[in-house]
SERO-4910 file (N, C-alpha, C, O; in steps of 0.05 Angstrom, whole numbers):
BEGIN
 pado doro    nc1    nc2    nc3   cac1   cac2   cac3    cc1    cc2    cc3    oc1    oc2    oc3
  Met    A    902  -1809    664    892  -1785    679    906  -1784    706    907  -1804    720
  Thr    A    917  -1761    712    931  -1757    738    911  -1751    760    894  -1734    757
  Ser    A    913  -1767    782    895  -1762    805    903  -1738    820    927  -1732    824
  Thr    A    883  -1723    830    888  -1700    847    880  -1706    876    879  -1687    892
  Ala    A    875  -1731    882    867  -1738    909    890  -1733    928    914  -1737    921
  Pro    A    884  -1723    952    906  -1717    972    922  -1742    978    911  -1765    978
  Arg    A    947  -1739    983    965  -1761    989    984  -1752   1011    995  -1730   1010
  Leu    A    989  -1770   1029   1008  -1764   1051   1029  -1785   1053   1023  -1809   1054
  Asp    A   1054  -1777   1053   1077  -1795   1055   1088  -1794   1083   1096  -1772   1092
  Ile    A   1090  -1816   1097   1100  -1817   1124   1123  -1837   1125   1119  -1861   1121
  Arg    A   1147  -1827   1132   1170  -1844   1132   1186  -1840   1158   1193  -1818   1166
  Ala    A   1192  -1862   1171   1210  -1861   1194   1239  -1856   1184   1247  -1868   1164
  Leu    A   1254  -1840   1198   1282  -1836   1191   1297  -1861   1199   1297  -1869   1222
  Pro    A   1311  -1874   1180   1324  -1900   1185   1349  -1896   1202   1363  -1876   1201
  Asp    A   1355  -1917   1217   1381  -1919   1231   1386  -1895   1249   1408  -1885   1251
  Phe    A   1364  -1886   1262   1368  -1862   1280   1382  -1871   1305   1375  -1891   1318
  Pro    A   1403  -1857   1313   1420  -1866   1336   1406  -1862   1362   1387  -1847   1365
  Met    A   1416  -1876   1382   1406  -1872   1410   1416  -1844   1418   1439  -1837   1416
  Val    A   1397  -1828   1429   1403  -1800   1435   1412  -1798   1464   1400  -1811   1482
  Glu    A   1432  -1782   1469   1443  -1777   1495   1441  -1747   1501   1437  -1731   1483
  Ala    A   1444  -1740   1527   1443  -1712   1535   1463  -1695   1519   1487  -1702   1517
  Gly    A   1454  -1673   1509   1472  -1654   1494   1475  -1660   1465   1488  -1646   1451
  Asp    A   1462  -1682   1455   1465  -1689   1427   1452  -1667   1409   1434  -1653   1417
  Asp    A   1462  -1666   1385   1454  -1646   1365   1430  -1657   1349   1433  -1671   1329
  Leu    A   1406  -1652   1359   1382  -1663   1346   1378  -1653   1318   1371  -1668   1300
  Ala    A   1384  -1627   1313   1381  -1617   1286   1398  -1632   1266   1390  -1639   1245
  Gly    A   1423  -1637   1274   1442  -1651   1257   1433  -1680   1253   1435  -1691   1231
  Leu    A   1423  -1693   1274   1414  -1720   1272   1389  -1722   1253   1387  -1741   1238
  Val    A   1371  -1703   1255   1348  -1703   1237   1357  -1699   1208   1348  -1714   1191
  Leu    A   1374  -1680   1203   1383  -1675   1175   1398  -1699   1164   1395  -1706   1141
  Asp    A   1414  -1712   1181   1428  -1736   1172   1408  -1758   1165   1411  -1773   1146
  Gly    A   1387  -1761   1182   1366  -1781   1177   1351  -1776   1151   1345  -1795   1136
  Val    A   1344  -1751   1146   1331  -1744   1121   1349  -1751   1097   1339  -1761   1076
  Ala    A   1375  -1745   1099   1393  -1751   1078   1395  -1781   1073   1398  -1790   1050
  Arg    A   1393  -1798   1094   1393  -1827   1090   1369  -1837   1074   1370  -1858   1062
  Leu    A   1348  -1821   1075   1325  -1828   1058   1329  -1820   1029   1313  -1827   1012
  Gly    A   1351  -1806   1023   1356  -1797    996   1340  -1772    990   1334  -1767    966
  Leu    A   1332  -1757   1010   1315  -1733   1007   1328  -1709   1018   1348  -1710   1033
  Ala    A   1317  -1686   1011   1324  -1660   1024   1297  -1648   1033   1277  -1653   1021
  Leu    A   1298  -1633   1054   1273  -1621   1065   1261  -1602   1044   1275  -1589   1029
  Ala    A   1234  -1602   1044   1219  -1585   1026   1199  -1569   1042   1191  -1577   1064
  Pro    A   1189  -1546   1031   1168  -1531   1045   1144  -1548   1051   1136  -1565   1035
  His    A   1133  -1543   1075   1110  -1558   1085   1116  -1586   1094   1098  -1601   1102
  Asp    A   1142  -1594   1093   1149  -1619   1107   1145  -1616   1137   1147  -1594   1147
  Val    A   1138  -1638   1150   1135  -1637   1179   1153  -1659   1191   1152  -1682   1182
  Val    A   1169  -1652   1211   1185  -1672   1225   1172  -1677   1252   1168  -1658   1268
  Val    A   1166  -1702   1258   1154  -1709   1283   1174  -1725   1300   1185  -1745   1290
  Leu    A   1178  -1716   1324   1198  -1729   1342   1184  -1739   1366   1167  -1726   1378
  Ala    A   1191  -1764   1374   1182  -1774   1399   1192  -1757   1422   1215  -1748   1422
  Gln    A   1175  -1752   1442   1183  -1736   1465   1209  -1746   1477   1225  -1729   1487
  Lys    A   1213  -1772   1478   1236  -1783   1492   1262  -1773   1480   1281  -1767   1496
  Val    A   1264  -1771   1454   1290  -1762   1443   1295  -1733   1449   1318  -1725   1452
  Val    A   1274  -1717   1450   1277  -1689   1458   1285  -1686   1487   1304  -1672   1494
  Ser    A   1271  -1701   1504   1278  -1700   1533   1306  -1710   1538   1321  -1698   1554
  Lys    A   1314  -1732   1524   1341  -1742   1528   1362  -1721   1519   1381  -1716   1534
  Ala    A   1358  -1709   1496   1377  -1689   1486   1379  -1665   1505   1400  -1653   1508
  Glu    A   1357  -1659   1518   1357  -1636   1537   1365  -1644   1565   1364  -1627   1583
  Gly    A   1373  -1669   1569   1383  -1677   1595   1363  -1679   1617   1368  -1672   1640
  Arg    A   1339  -1688   1610   1317  -1690   1629   1315  -1716   1644   1294  -1724   1654
  Leu    A   1337  -1731   1645   1339  -1755   1660   1346  -1749   1690   1362  -1732   1695
  Val    A   1332  -1764   1708   1337  -1760   1736   1343  -1787   1749   1328  -1806   1744
  Arg    A   1364  -1790   1764   1371  -1814   1778   1353  -1816   1803   1352  -1797   1819
  Leu    A   1338  -1838   1806   1321  -1841   1829   1336  -1841   1855   1325  -1834   1876
  Ala    A   1361  -1849   1854   1378  -1849   1878   1382  -1821   1889   1388  -1817   1912
  Asp    A   1378  -1801   1871   1382  -1773   1880   1356  -1760   1889   1356  -1736   1896
  Val    A   1334  -1775   1890   1308  -1764   1898   1301  -1772   1926   1302  -1796   1933
  Thr    A   1293  -1753   1943   1284  -1758   1970   1254  -1754   1971   1245  -1731   1968
  Pro    A   1239  -1775   1975   1210  -1772   1975   1200  -1757   2000   1210  -1761   2022
  Ser    A   1180  -1739   1996   1167  -1725   2017   1147  -1743   2032   1141  -1765   2023
  Glu    A   1136  -1733   2054   1116  -1748   2068   1091  -1753   2051   1079  -1774   2051
  Arg    A   1084  -1733   2035   1061  -1735   2017   1067  -1757   1997   1049  -1773   1991
  Ala    A   1091  -1757   1986   1098  -1777   1966   1097  -1805   1978   1088  -1824   1965
  Leu    A   1107  -1808   2002   1108  -1834   2015   1080  -1845   2020   1074  -1868   2015
  Ala    A   1062  -1827   2028   1034  -1835   2033   1020  -1843   2007   1006  -1863   2005
  Leu    A   1024  -1826   1987   1011  -1831   1961   1022  -1856   1947   1008  -1871   1934
  Ala    A   1048  -1861   1951   1061  -1884   1939   1049  -1910   1950   1046  -1929   1935
  Gly    A   1042  -1910   1975   1029  -1934   1986   1001  -1938   1974    993  -1961   1971
  Glu    A    988  -1916   1968    961  -1918   1956    962  -1928   1927    945  -1944   1919
  Val    A    981  -1918   1912    982  -1925   1883   1001  -1947   1877   1003  -1956   1854
  Arg    A   1016  -1957   1897   1035  -1979   1894   1057  -1973   1874   1063  -1988   1856
  Lys    A   1069  -1950   1878   1091  -1941   1861   1115  -1934   1878   1112  -1929   1902
  Asp    A   1138  -1933   1866   1163  -1925   1880   1159  -1896   1891   1153  -1878   1876
  Pro    A   1163  -1892   1917   1160  -1865   1928   1177  -1844   1915   1169  -1821   1913
  Arg    A   1200  -1851   1906   1217  -1832   1892   1205  -1823   1865   1207  -1800   1858
  Leu    A   1193  -1842   1852   1180  -1836   1827   1155  -1818   1832   1150  -1799   1817
  Val    A   1140  -1825   1853   1117  -1808   1860   1126  -1780   1867   1112  -1761   1861
  Glu    A   1148  -1777   1881   1158  -1750   1887   1164  -1734   1862   1157  -1711   1860
  Leu    A   1176  -1747   1842   1181  -1733   1816   1154  -1726   1803   1152  -1704   1792
  Ile    A   1135  -1744   1804   1109  -1738   1792   1096  -1714   1805   1086  -1696   1792
  Leu    A   1097  -1713   1832   1085  -1690   1846   1100  -1664   1840   1088  -1643   1838
  Thr    A   1126  -1666   1838   1142  -1642   1832   1136  -1631   1805   1136  -1606   1801
  Glu    A   1129  -1648   1786   1123  -1639   1758   1094  -1632   1755   1085  -1624   1733
  Ser    A   1078  -1634   1776   1049  -1630   1773   1038  -1607   1791   1052  -1598   1809
  Val    A   1014  -1599   1784   1001  -1578   1801    978  -1590   1817    969  -1578   1837
  Arg    A    968  -1614   1810    947  -1627   1826    944  -1656   1818    950  -1664   1795
  Val    A    935  -1671   1837    929  -1699   1832    899  -1701   1824    882  -1690   1838
  Val    A    894  -1713   1801    867  -1715   1791    854  -1741   1800    831  -1741   1809
  Arg    A    868  -1764   1798    857  -1789   1807    881  -1806   1817    902  -1806   1805
  Ala    A    876  -1821   1838    896  -1839   1849    882  -1865   1858    863  -1864   1874
  Arg    A    892  -1888   1849    883  -1914   1857    906  -1933   1852    925  -1926   1839
  Pro    A    904  -1958   1862    926  -1977   1857    935  -1978   1828    919  -1984   1811
  Asp    A    960  -1973   1824    973  -1974   1797    966  -1952   1779    974  -1952   1755
  Val    A    951  -1932   1788    943  -1909   1771    946  -1883   1786    937  -1880   1808
  Leu    A    960  -1864   1773    963  -1837   1784    961  -1817   1762    979  -1814   1745
  Ile    A    938  -1804   1760    932  -1784   1740    935  -1756   1752    924  -1751   1773
  Val    A    950  -1739   1739    956  -1713   1750    952  -1691   1728    952  -1697   1704
  Glu    A    950  -1667   1737    952  -1644   1719    981  -1634   1719    990  -1624   1740
  His    A    994  -1638   1697   1022  -1630   1694   1025  -1599   1695   1005  -1585   1689
  Arg    A   1048  -1590   1703   1052  -1561   1704   1048  -1548   1676   1043  -1524   1675
  Leu    A   1050  -1563   1654   1046  -1552   1627   1016  -1550   1621   1009  -1540   1599
  Gly    A    999  -1560   1638    970  -1560   1633    959  -1586   1623    934  -1588   1620
  Leu    A    976  -1605   1617    967  -1631   1607    957  -1649   1630    971  -1650   1651
  Thr    A    934  -1661   1627    925  -1681   1646    933  -1708   1637    924  -1717   1615
  Met    A    949  -1722   1653    962  -1746   1642    971  -1765   1665    972  -1757   1688
  Ala    A    976  -1789   1657    986  -1809   1677   1015  -1803   1683   1032  -1798   1666
  Asn    A   1021  -1804   1709   1049  -1802   1719   1065  -1777   1710   1089  -1778   1709
  Ala    A   1050  -1756   1704   1063  -1731   1695   1081  -1735   1670   1099  -1720   1665
  Gly    A   1074  -1756   1655   1090  -1761   1631   1117  -1773   1636   1133  -1777   1617
  Ile    A   1123  -1779   1661   1149  -1790   1668   1150  -1819   1661   1132  -1834   1667
  Asp    A   1172  -1827   1648   1174  -1854   1637   1201  -1867   1644   1221  -1853   1648
  Gln    A   1201  -1893   1646   1227  -1907   1651   1233  -1928   1630   1252  -1942   1632
  Ser    A   1216  -1929   1609   1221  -1948   1587   1238  -1935   1565   1238  -1911   1561
  Asn    A   1254  -1952   1552   1271  -1943   1530   1291  -1921   1539   1297  -1903   1524
  Val    A   1300  -1923   1564   1321  -1906   1574   1342  -1924   1587   1335  -1945   1598
  Arg    A   1367  -1916   1586   1389  -1933   1596   1391  -1930   1626   1394  -1908   1636
  His    A   1389  -1953   1640   1392  -1953   1669   1419  -1964   1677   1421  -1984   1691
  Ala    A   1440  -1951   1668   1467  -1961   1672   1477  -1956   1700   1493  -1973   1710
  Asp    A   1469  -1935   1713   1479  -1928   1739   1456  -1925   1759   1452  -1904   1771
  Gly    A   1441  -1947   1762   1417  -1946   1778   1393  -1937   1762   1396  -1928   1739
  Glu    A   1369  -1939   1774   1345  -1932   1760   1344  -1902   1754   1352  -1885   1770
  Val    A   1333  -1896   1731   1329  -1868   1723   1301  -1864   1713   1287  -1883   1707
  Ala    A   1293  -1839   1712   1266  -1832   1701   1270  -1808   1682   1287  -1791   1686
  Leu    A   1254  -1808   1662   1256  -1787   1641   1232  -1769   1643   1209  -1777   1641
  Leu    A   1237  -1743   1647   1216  -1723   1649   1210  -1710   1622   1226  -1712   1604
  Leu    A   1187  -1697   1620   1180  -1683   1596   1199  -1659   1593   1211  -1649   1612
  Pro    A   1202  -1649   1568   1218  -1624   1565   1206  -1601   1582   1182  -1601   1588
  Leu    A   1223  -1583   1590   1213  -1560   1606   1191  -1544   1592   1172  -1537   1604
  Asp    A   1195  -1540   1566   1176  -1524   1549   1176  -1537   1521   1192  -1528   1504
  Pro    A   1159  -1556   1516   1160  -1570   1490   1156  -1552   1466   1168  -1556   1445
  Asp    A   1139  -1532   1468   1135  -1513   1446   1161  -1498   1440   1168  -1494   1417
  Ala    A   1175  -1490   1461   1200  -1476   1457   1221  -1495   1445   1237  -1487   1429
  Ser    A   1221  -1520   1454   1239  -1540   1443   1235  -1543   1413   1254  -1544   1398
  Ala    A   1209  -1545   1405   1202  -1547   1377   1211  -1523   1361   1222  -1526   1339
  Ala    A   1207  -1499   1372   1215  -1475   1358   1245  -1473   1354   1255  -1465   1333
  Arg    A   1260  -1480   1375   1290  -1479   1373   1300  -1499   1352   1317  -1493   1336
  Leu    A   1288  -1523   1352   1297  -1543   1333   1290  -1534   1305   1307  -1537   1286
  Arg    A   1267  -1523   1300   1259  -1513   1274   1279  -1492   1264   1287  -1492   1241
  Glu    A   1285  -1473   1282   1304  -1451   1274   1331  -1462   1267   1343  -1452   1248
  Glu    A   1341  -1482   1282   1368  -1492   1276   1368  -1508   1250   1387  -1506   1234
  Ile    A   1347  -1524   1245   1345  -1538   1220   1344  -1519   1197   1357  -1523   1176
  Ala    A   1328  -1497   1199   1326  -1477   1178   1353  -1464   1173   1360  -1458   1150
  Arg    A   1367  -1458   1195   1393  -1445   1192   1413  -1462   1175   1428  -1452   1159
  Arg    A   1412  -1488   1180   1431  -1506   1166   1422  -1515   1138   1438  -1519   1121
  Ser    A   1395  -1517   1135   1385  -1529   1109   1373  -1509   1091   1370  -1514   1067
  Gly    A   1365  -1485   1102   1351  -1466   1085   1321  -1471   1084   1307  -1456   1071
  Val    A   1311  -1492   1097   1283  -1499   1097   1274  -1502   1126   1287  -1515   1142
  Ala    A   1251  -1488   1133   1241  -1490   1160   1217  -1508   1161   1195  -1500   1154
  Pro    A   1220  -1533   1168   1197  -1552   1169   1179  -1547   1193   1188  -1534   1212
  Gly    A   1155  -1557   1191   1139  -1558   1215   1151  -1579   1234   1162  -1599   1225
  Ile    A   1149  -1573   1260   1160  -1592   1280   1137  -1599   1299   1123  -1582   1309
  Val    A   1134  -1625   1304   1115  -1634   1324   1130  -1653   1343   1144  -1671   1335
  Ile    A   1126  -1649   1369   1137  -1667   1390   1114  -1684   1399   1094  -1674   1409
  Asn    A   1117  -1710   1396   1096  -1730   1400   1099  -1744   1426   1121  -1751   1434
  Asp    A   1077  -1748   1440   1077  -1765   1464   1053  -1783   1463   1033  -1777   1451
  Ser    A   1055  -1806   1477   1033  -1825   1477   1014  -1820   1501   1024  -1817   1523
  Phe    A    989  -1817   1495    969  -1810   1516    947  -1830   1517    937  -1840   1496
  Gly    A    938  -1837   1541    912  -1850   1544    890  -1830   1543    895  -1806   1545
  Arg    A    865  -1839   1540    842  -1821   1537    819  -1830   1555    815  -1854   1557
  Pro    A    804  -1812   1567    780  -1820   1581    761  -1835   1563    758  -1827   1540
  Trp    A    748  -1855   1573    728  -1870   1559    738  -1887   1536    723  -1900   1522
  Arg    A    764  -1888   1531    776  -1903   1509    800  -1919   1519    816  -1909   1535
  Arg    A    802  -1944   1511    826  -1960   1517    849  -1954   1499    845  -1944   1476
  Gly    A    873  -1959   1508    896  -1956   1491    906  -1927   1491    894  -1909   1501
  Thr    A    930  -1924   1478    942  -1898   1476    943  -1889   1447    941  -1906   1429
  Thr    A    946  -1863   1443    949  -1852   1416    969  -1829   1418    972  -1817   1440
  Gly    A    982  -1822   1396   1000  -1800   1397    986  -1774   1397    966  -1770   1383
  Ile    A    996  -1755   1413    986  -1728   1413   1010  -1709   1412   1033  -1717   1417
  Ala    A   1005  -1684   1405   1026  -1664   1403   1029  -1650   1430   1009  -1637   1439
  Ile    A   1052  -1651   1442   1057  -1635   1467   1073  -1611   1461   1076  -1593   1477
  Gly    A   1085  -1610   1437   1100  -1586   1428   1098  -1584   1398   1096  -1604   1384
  Ala    A   1098  -1559   1387   1096  -1556   1358   1107  -1528   1351   1106  -1509   1367
  Ala    A   1116  -1526   1326   1125  -1500   1315   1123  -1502   1285   1127  -1523   1273
  Gly    A   1117  -1479   1273   1116  -1477   1244   1092  -1488   1231   1092  -1492   1206
  Leu    A   1071  -1493   1246   1045  -1503   1235   1023  -1496   1254   1028  -1489   1278
  Pro    A    998  -1498   1245    976  -1492   1264    969  -1517   1280    959  -1537   1269
  Ser    A    974  -1516   1306    966  -1539   1323    936  -1542   1323    925  -1565   1324
  Met    A    922  -1520   1323    893  -1519   1323    884  -1503   1299    893  -1481   1295
  Ile    A    865  -1514   1284    852  -1499   1262    823  -1495   1269    808  -1514   1271
  Asp    A    816  -1470   1273    788  -1462   1281    772  -1457   1255    777  -1437   1241
  Arg    A    753  -1474   1250    736  -1471   1226    708  -1461   1232    690  -1462   1215
  Arg    A    704  -1452   1257    678  -1441   1264    673  -1416   1247    690  -1400   1242
  Gly    A    648  -1414   1237    641  -1391   1220    642  -1398   1191    630  -1384   1174
  Glu    A    657  -1419   1183    656  -1428   1156    631  -1444   1150    615  -1449   1169
  Thr    A    626  -1452   1126    602  -1467   1119    610  -1495   1109    632  -1500   1099
  Asp    A    591  -1514   1112    595  -1541   1102    586  -1543   1073    580  -1523   1061
  Leu    A    585  -1567   1062    578  -1571   1034    550  -1561   1027    544  -1554   1004
  Tyr    A    533  -1559   1047    505  -1550   1042    500  -1522   1052    477  -1513   1054
  Gly    A    521  -1507   1059    518  -1480   1067    512  -1476   1096    506  -1453   1104
  Arg    A    512  -1497   1111    506  -1494   1140    531  -1484   1155    553  -1494   1150
  Thr    A    527  -1465   1172    550  -1452   1186    561  -1472   1207    546  -1483   1223
  Leu    A    587  -1475   1207    600  -1492   1227    602  -1476   1253    612  -1453   1253
  Arg    A    593  -1488   1275    592  -1473   1300    611  -1484   1321    617  -1471   1341
  Ala    A    621  -1509   1317    638  -1521   1338    663  -1535   1326    677  -1548   1341
  Thr    A    668  -1532   1300    690  -1548   1288    717  -1535   1293    723  -1514   1281
  Met    A    732  -1547   1310    760  -1539   1315    777  -1564   1312    773  -1584   1326
  Ile    A    796  -1564   1293    811  -1587   1286    838  -1588   1301    853  -1569   1300
  Ala    A    842  -1609   1316    868  -1612   1330    889  -1622   1311    896  -1646   1311
  Tyr    A    898  -1605   1293    915  -1612   1271    941  -1625   1279    948  -1645   1268
  Ala    A    954  -1613   1299    980  -1625   1308    976  -1652   1321    993  -1669   1319
  Asp    A    953  -1656   1335    948  -1682   1346    943  -1703   1324    952  -1726   1327
  Glu    A    930  -1695   1303    925  -1714   1281    952  -1722   1268    956  -1745   1260
  Ile    A    970  -1702   1265    996  -1708   1255   1011  -1727   1273   1023  -1746   1264
  Ala    A   1010  -1722   1299   1024  -1738   1319   1014  -1767   1318   1030  -1786   1319
  Ala    A    988  -1770   1317    976  -1797   1317    984  -1812   1291    990  -1836   1292
  Ser    A    984  -1798   1269    992  -1811   1244   1021  -1820   1245   1028  -1842   1236
  Ala    A   1039  -1803   1256   1067  -1810   1258   1071  -1834   1277   1090  -1850   1272
  Ser    A   1054  -1837   1297   1057  -1859   1316   1055  -1886   1302   1066  -1906   1312
  Leu    A   1041  -1887   1280   1037  -1912   1266   1063  -1924   1256   1066  -1948   1254
  Val    A   1083  -1906   1249   1108  -1916   1240   1130  -1914   1261   1152  -1925   1259
  Met    A   1125  -1898   1282   1144  -1896   1304   1145  -1922   1321   1166  -1932   1328
  Gly    A   1121  -1933   1327   1120  -1955   1345   1122  -1947   1374   1126  -1923   1380
  Gln    A   1119  -1966   1391   1119  -1961   1420   1139  -1978   1436   1140  -1975   1461
  Ser    A   1154  -1995   1423   1169  -2015   1438   1198  -2015   1429   1214  -1998   1438
  Thr    A   1206  -2033   1411   1234  -2037   1404   1239  -2028   1375   1260  -2034   1364
  Glu    A   1221  -2012   1363   1224  -2004   1335   1248  -1986   1331   1260  -1986   1309
  Ala    A   1255  -1970   1350   1278  -1951   1348   1275  -1933   1324   1295  -1927   1310
  Thr    A   1251  -1923   1320   1246  -1903   1298   1231  -1879   1310   1207  -1875   1305
  Pro    A   1245  -1863   1326   1232  -1841   1341   1228  -1815   1325   1217  -1796   1336
  Val    A   1236  -1814   1300   1233  -1789   1285   1221  -1796   1258   1230  -1815   1245
  Val    A   1202  -1781   1249   1186  -1786   1225   1185  -1761   1208   1182  -1739   1218
  Leu    A   1188  -1765   1182   1184  -1744   1162   1157  -1747   1149   1151  -1769   1138
  Met    A   1141  -1726   1149   1115  -1727   1136   1115  -1707   1113   1123  -1684   1116
  Arg    A   1106  -1716   1090   1106  -1699   1066   1079  -1701   1052   1068  -1723   1050
  Gly    A   1068  -1679   1043   1042  -1679   1030   1021  -1663   1044    999  -1659   1034
  Leu    A   1027  -1653   1068   1009  -1636   1083   1008  -1608   1071   1028  -1599   1059
  Ala    A    985  -1595   1074    983  -1567   1065    964  -1553   1084    943  -1564   1091
  Trp    A    970  -1529   1091    952  -1514   1109    955  -1484   1102    975  -1475   1091
  Thr    A    934  -1469   1109    934  -1440   1105    930  -1425   1131    934  -1401   1132
  Ala    A    922  -1439   1152    917  -1426   1178    944  -1417   1190    965  -1428   1183
  Ala    A    942  -1398   1207    966  -1387   1220    978  -1407   1240    963  -1423   1252
  Asp    A   1004  -1405   1243   1017  -1422   1263   1007  -1416   1291   1001  -1393   1298
  Asn    A   1004  -1437   1307   1000  -1434   1336   1012  -1458   1350   1013  -1479   1339
  Pro    A   1020  -1454   1375   1035  -1476   1389   1016  -1497   1399    992  -1494   1399
  Ala    A   1028  -1519   1408   1012  -1542   1419    997  -1534   1444    976  -1546   1450
  Ala    A   1007  -1514   1459    993  -1505   1483    965  -1495   1476    948  -1495   1494
  Thr    A    960  -1487   1451    934  -1478   1443    913  -1500   1446    889  -1495   1449
  Leu    A    922  -1525   1445    904  -1548   1446    893  -1554   1474    874  -1569   1477
  Ile    A    905  -1542   1494    897  -1548   1522    872  -1533   1528    871  -1508   1526
  Arg    A    851  -1547   1537    826  -1534   1543    828  -1518   1569    839  -1528   1589
  Ala    A    818  -1493   1568    819  -1476   1592    801  -1488   1614    780  -1500   1608
  Pro    A    808  -1485   1640    792  -1497   1661    763  -1488   1660    745  -1504   1666
  Glu    A    758  -1463   1653    730  -1454   1653    713  -1466   1630    689  -1465   1631
  Glu    A    727  -1479   1611    713  -1493   1589    711  -1523   1594    698  -1537   1578
  Asp    A    723  -1533   1615    725  -1561   1619    702  -1570   1637    699  -1561   1660
  Leu    A    684  -1587   1627    661  -1596   1642    667  -1619   1661    649  -1628   1675
  Phe    A    691  -1629   1661    697  -1654   1676    717  -1649   1699    726  -1669   1711
  Arg    A    725  -1625   1704    744  -1620   1726    728  -1619   1752    740  -1615   1773
***
């Protein structure tokens, strides 16, 4: 008897090269899928670590080129961070949410509330002095462009999710979330539907792209795995596409600001 139980296949693209500014991400993804012995199919989803997207888009900044402001100098002393890094964090942010030794939580210009404005110095090459890697300027637009280029070359337009690692209030550790998405519903609103017993759902909104990002993180890793791109197969959805920005709670709905 053939099982009809849902099944999800999650595979890291093998031997993915180190990405540099200007690299052809669409070509690298298609080459990686081919190394798996596969071709893209409808409803496939490609999940990319934010770092490879930022690197390809040239979002690296040399700290030697950054002049910290007086505000950055003062805040750097409070949080015990490099003033040049703090200056970049402030430049990428609209407000400081929390600051204490070794912790700087900000509201990013994209609307994300996160540590250090998502700026990272791990898994980047520091060949010519220290560098820092910023988030893409517009992750949803980055996902849409990549999807269009993959579709142009392969004839199949996969869903695209750009994954980043986030800490969460009241929970230890990080998990993957979607900061950019295209070709799938980042949020699925099921309010108004009924449950198994006919009860109307009043608050059920599924962070679909975040669940995809978190699942992909299990095979991406966070350290030396060098598997920043994942192919997911077996997903199915009927909801309309919407970008990852849909997942950001509006200030008037946020009880904790």
